[in-house]
N, C-alpha and C positions, 0 to 999 in steps of 0.2 A: 788654420789658415797659414800657408807658407809665406815667407818674406816676399817673394816675387809677386804673388797674387795680391798681397796686401799693398805693396808699393804701387802696383798697377791701378788698383782701385782708388787709392788716395790721389794718384796722379790724375785720373779721370775726374774726380771730384774737384780738384784744384785747377782743372783745365791746364795742367802742366804737360811736360813732355817726359815720357818714360823710356828708360834704357835699361836692359838687363845685361849684366856682365857675365854672371854665372849664377848658380843656385844660391850663393851666399852673398852676392853683392848686386845691387841695382841702384839706379839714380833717378831722381825726379828733378827736372828743371822747373822750379816754382815761379810763376809770374807774380810780380809784386806791385805792378802798377808803375806809371810814369816811365814805361819802357825798360824797367829794370827786371832782372831775373836772377835767381840764385839756385845753384845746383846743391841738392841734398842727397848724400849717398847713404843708403841703408846697407849695413853690413852685419852679418851674423858671424859670431866667433865663439870659440870655446874659452870659458873663463878659468876652468881648473881641470884636474885629472879625473874628477868624478862625472864629467860630461855636462856640467852646467853651461848653458849657452846664453849669450847676451846678444841683443841687437842694438847697434848704435846708429843714430842718425847724425851725420856729420856734414858740416859745410866749411870750406876754407874762407878765411877772411883776407889774409895777406901773409907774405913772408914775415917771420919774426926778426926784429932788429933789437940790439941791446939797448938802444936809447928809448924804447917804448916805455910809457908810464904804466907799470903793472898795477898801480893803485887804481887807475881808471878802469881796468878790466875787473878788478875785484869789486869795485863799487857797482859795476854793471851786473856782475854775478848775483849780487844781492837782489836785484830786480827781476831776475829770470825765474820762472816757475818750473820749467822742465829741463833746462839745459845749463851749460857752463862753458866758460872758455877753457881751452887746453892748448898746449903747444906740442905739436907732433910733427915729426919729419921737417923741422925748421919752419913750420907754418903755424900761425895763430888760427885756431879753428873753434867753431861752436859745436858742441856735442851734447846729445841727449841719449841716455842708455836705459834699456829695460831688460828684464829677463825674458827669454824666448817665450815662455809660457804666457806672458802678458799680451802677446800679439795675437789677438782674437777679435771676433766681431763685436763682443761686448765692450771692448776697450778702444774701438776704432776712433771715436771722437776725441778721446784723450790723446791717443797717438797722433792723430791728425793735427791737433793743437800743438803737440811737441814738435812735429815736423815744421809747422808754420813758424813757430818761435825760432827754431834753428835758422830757417831761411831769412826771416826778418831781421834778427839780431846780427847775423853774419853779414847781410847786405848793408845794414846801417853802419856797421863798423868798417866794412870794406870801403864804403863811400867816405866815411869820416877820415880814415887813415890814408887812403890812396886817391880818392876822388874818381875812382874808376868803377867799372862793372865788369870784372874779369871772370869771377867765379860764379 
């Protein structure tokens, strides 16, 4: 199963909105209830020179500011099953990553749960830190 087909299938199951950027990147806008939504980007990338590929499911939380309490993020990391907080491109993001070979029909429910966790945690912290629903 390729990434685009996988993301489209999950989007349909979650009743989300699917957008394909290219063969390596697509986005699901996941509905979370109470009028809130969270965009989760699926992106395939090369991990090393041997051709190892990973797929990351990523959602933005908010811009990173120096005054943020990183201990709060680390405490939340301990509660997450599939994902973790990262700072990338000056943004706090929630990310789950798997090897490309793991993206198949047999692992669909696991991966769907990972995507849902990314969306839910990112939205929770976006609301907590900004009070908005931007991403």
